[in-house]
VOGU-3710 file (C-alpha; in Angstrom, 3 decimals, decimal comma):
1> masgegslde> -57,528/111,358/-68,827  -53,956/110,513/-68,088  -54,549/110,416/-64,313  -57,878/108,589/-65,026  -56,326/105,957/-66,761  -53,672/105,625/-64,325  -55,745/104,691/-61,923  -57,589/102,200/-64,054  -54,404/100,419/-64,708  -53,234/100,396/-61,266
11> eddqdleepr> -56,745/99,046/-60,205  -56,676/96,341/-62,911  -52,875/95,516/-61,748  -54,527/95,231/-58,164  -57,383/92,901/-59,617  -54,927/90,557/-61,320  -52,546/90,382/-58,329  -55,098/89,695/-55,945  -55,960/86,196/-57,099  -52,365/84,931/-56,720
21> askaapaprr> -52,302/86,112/-53,112  -55,387/84,721/-52,196  -54,482/81,075/-53,206  -53,488/78,880/-50,311  -50,220/77,120/-49,499  -49,762/73,926/-51,280  -50,093/70,874/-48,637  -46,759/68,985/-47,609  -46,347/65,868/-50,113  -46,457/62,643/-47,937
31> kkrrvvdedd> -43,598/60,281/-48,629  -44,688/56,957/-50,181  -44,332/53,864/-47,682  -42,289/51,371/-49,287  -43,988/48,012/-49,614  -41,591/45,382/-48,715  -42,034/42,275/-50,981  -41,581/39,037/-48,962  -40,115/37,555/-51,856  -37,249/40,324/-52,058
41> dddddetpia> -33,958/38,643/-51,813  -32,157/42,263/-51,453  -28,715/42,439/-50,008  -30,010/45,103/-47,712  -32,124/42,864/-45,484  -31,143/42,502/-42,087  -29,442/39,463/-40,941  -31,564/37,637/-38,365  -30,051/37,675/-34,781  -29,334/34,356/-33,040
51> gghylvaaal> -31,015/33,198/-29,887  -28,972/32,965/-26,772  -29,712/29,072/-26,593  -28,125/28,755/-30,137  -25,060/30,761/-29,350  -24,192/28,895/-26,247  -24,595/25,425/-28,211  -22,572/26,846/-30,793  -19,764/27,880/-28,501  -19,901/24,466/-26,624
61> igaaailpas> -19,314/22,789/-29,951  -16,548/24,950/-31,343  -15,005/24,592/-28,031  -15,137/21,043/-28,100  -13,796/20,945/-31,730  -10,820/23,324/-30,814  -9,954/21,427/-27,648  -11,015/17,645/-27,752  -8,702/16,654/-25,287  -9,842/19,267/-22,852
71> kvgewleprg> -12,562/19,327/-20,022  -15,573/20,319/-22,217  -14,715/17,331/-24,943  -15,054/14,975/-22,030  -18,081/16,571/-20,733  -19,939/16,386/-24,145  -18,941/12,699/-24,900  -20,671/9,845/-22,876  -18,744/8,437/-20,254  -18,290/4,739/-19,949
81> pepthperwn> -18,403/2,338/-17,159  -16,004/3,210/-14,132  -13,045/0,844/-14,452  -12,073/-1,635/-11,953  -9,590/-0,782/-8,880  -7,640/-3,919/-7,715  -4,882/-1,662/-6,450  -7,258/-0,371/-3,880  -8,187/-4,037/-2,732  -7,075/-5,090/0,753
91> tgvnakvrit> -8,170/-7,356/3,447  -11,356/-5,953/5,116  -12,014/-3,646/2,056  -15,336/-3,433/0,667  -15,985/-2,978/-2,939  -18,616/-2,898/-5,640  -17,042/-5,212/-8,557  -18,505/-6,035/-12,043  -18,258/-9,540/-12,973  -18,942/-11,408/-16,238
101> lvtadynllg> -20,106/-14,803/-16,419  -22,617/-17,455/-18,043  -24,267/-20,235/-15,877  -21,917/-22,740/-16,860  -19,334/-21,010/-14,888  -20,995/-22,578/-11,906  -19,310/-26,203/-12,833  -16,433/-24,869/-15,184  -14,471/-22,484/-12,925  -11,875/-23,663/-10,188
111> caaaqefdgv> -8,793/-22,738/-8,469  -6,503/-24,857/-6,183  -5,221/-23,520/-2,952  -4,139/-24,736/0,528  -4,908/-21,478/2,190  -8,446/-20,801/3,871  -10,379/-17,364/4,734  -12,977/-16,912/6,866  -14,171/-20,350/5,931  -14,045/-20,026/2,358
121> hcahksptev> -11,661/-21,995/0,124  -11,063/-23,291/-3,423  -12,678/-26,539/-4,517  -9,247/-28,172/-4,598  -6,312/-28,040/-1,928  -4,159/-28,836/-4,437  -4,214/-29,689/-8,479  -4,497/-33,444/-7,288  -6,359/-33,251/-4,021  -9,780/-31,790/-3,258
131> wprtdapddf> -11,038/-29,811/-0,110  -12,729/-32,416/2,170  -16,485/-31,500/2,356  -17,425/-30,420/5,869  -20,987/-28,745/4,771  -23,764/-29,412/2,489  -23,309/-30,391/-0,854  -22,677/-28,041/-3,306  -26,244/-28,320/-5,183  -28,154/-27,500/-1,973
141> nnkanivqpy> -25,727/-24,086/-0,896  -24,848/-23,105/-4,346  -21,175/-23,097/-3,279  -21,383/-20,585/-0,793  -18,412/-21,043/0,666  -16,262/-22,219/-2,395  -13,908/-19,874/-4,040  -13,798/-19,575/-7,875  -11,924/-17,113/-10,397  -13,868/-14,686/-12,385
151> rtwfdnklvf> -13,100/-11,774/-14,950  -14,620/-8,250/-14,340  -16,552/-6,470/-16,947  -15,691/-4,552/-18,686  -11,921/-4,534/-18,029  -11,234/-8,249/-17,502  -9,365/-7,898/-14,486  -8,721/-11,214/-12,266  -10,855/-11,491/-8,896  -11,554/-14,541/-6,944
161> vaglwatpev> -15,121/-14,624/-5,259  -16,849/-16,870/-2,676  -20,917/-16,972/-2,663  -21,464/-15,493/-5,977  -24,186/-18,113/-6,951  -25,589/-17,843/-3,346  -26,885/-14,461/-3,462  -30,474/-14,328/-4,592  -30,594/-13,129/-8,005  -27,636/-14,925/-9,413
171> ayrlhseppq> -29,060/-18,213/-7,555  -32,447/-17,570/-9,440  -30,808/-17,177/-12,758  -28,834/-20,464/-12,060  -32,062/-22,612/-11,475  -33,971/-21,212/-14,176  -31,177/-21,530/-16,759  -29,344/-24,725/-15,825  -26,309/-25,420/-17,396  -26,410/-29,198/-17,529
181> gqiadklarf> -26,122/-30,594/-20,917  -25,723/-27,075/-22,555  -22,937/-25,832/-24,613  -21,386/-23,071/-22,510  -20,891/-20,678/-25,844  -24,787/-21,315/-26,591  -25,852/-19,705/-22,899  -26,509/-16,095/-22,694  -23,504/-14,361/-20,821  -24,746/-11,509/-18,522
191> avecdltfvg> -23,249/-9,125/-15,756  -23,547/-8,800/-12,260  -22,232/-5,800/-9,911  -21,348/-7,571/-6,439  -20,849/-6,126/-3,089  -18,059/-7,801/-1,942  -15,890/-7,709/1,434  -11,800/-8,883/0,448  -11,054/-11,621/2,980  -7,636/-12,254/2,248
201> rfdnvklrwn> -5,042/-13,050/-0,788  -3,749/-16,195/-2,117  -0,066/-16,554/-1,701  0,090/-19,775/-3,878  -3,057/-20,565/-6,266  -3,856/-22,314/-9,569  -6,720/-21,789/-11,572  -8,542/-23,018/-14,451  -11,501/-22,109/-16,612  -12,636/-25,544/-17,726
211> pnqswvdpda> -12,035/-28,940/-15,907  -10,381/-30,141/-19,128  -7,805/-27,394/-19,269  -4,528/-27,416/-17,409  -3,789/-25,501/-14,050  -2,191/-21,999/-14,578  -0,697/-19,253/-12,283  -2,855/-16,206/-11,799  -1,930/-13,341/-13,792  -2,514/-10,688/-11,211
221> pawvgraksc> -2,563/-10,686/-7,127  -5,089/-13,208/-6,206  -7,379/-11,184/-3,722  -10,572/-13,283/-2,621  -13,775/-11,495/-1,761  -17,107/-12,862/-0,266  -20,105/-11,863/-2,140  -22,698/-10,004/-0,072  -25,095/-9,208/-2,676  -25,117/-9,062/-6,466
231> rfidepq> -27,391/-7,542/-8,923  -27,781/-7,669/-12,702  -26,416/-4,650/-14,748  -26,658/-4,149/-18,590  -23,660/-5,661/-20,531  -23,394/-4,048/-24,017  -23,203/-6,982/-26,611
//
């Protein structure tokens, strides 16, 4: 019958459609995680961020390169010894003065002047006359009151000093390294920093660096200091 066939057809259609409707919804697809190869040199790799210390150091180096004469450049460079300031010397002034010498200078260095300051004077009163001795021989008091000319380390300034060899450290060096019979150039040069009290300035003085040399005029104002103490310092070779 037509009506029966129609019903069967409708049922068949419903049976065919039901399985489609009963299917579960497909699960969402998971995104695959990208495995990063350690050896991957792809241009997309992120650039490491520099640390704070690195950035500060780089900035200082860059500033010193751009401004070598600025305070930054001076701060980065090691500082040398403080220069000597003879323009600050005057009677009664105390100053630290660095002096370079060898033990042979004890017998080699000399000056000649008629002036005397606070009991100290040159070994000679004039180029042809010696000062009369009024105290113990020099070998016993290490020329405590005898003025001699010296050069400063490192800037070679002229200074006259009395009593340098009588300070304990220098006196010990003199007696442990006696210069008698030694060639001065073969002796070890050393430097000392002395606390000086300036007692005056020669108006007319001659000096010599070796008894075999001629007397000469000083090349700077002849300030005279009395050594209160001296200590050894490093002198670069």
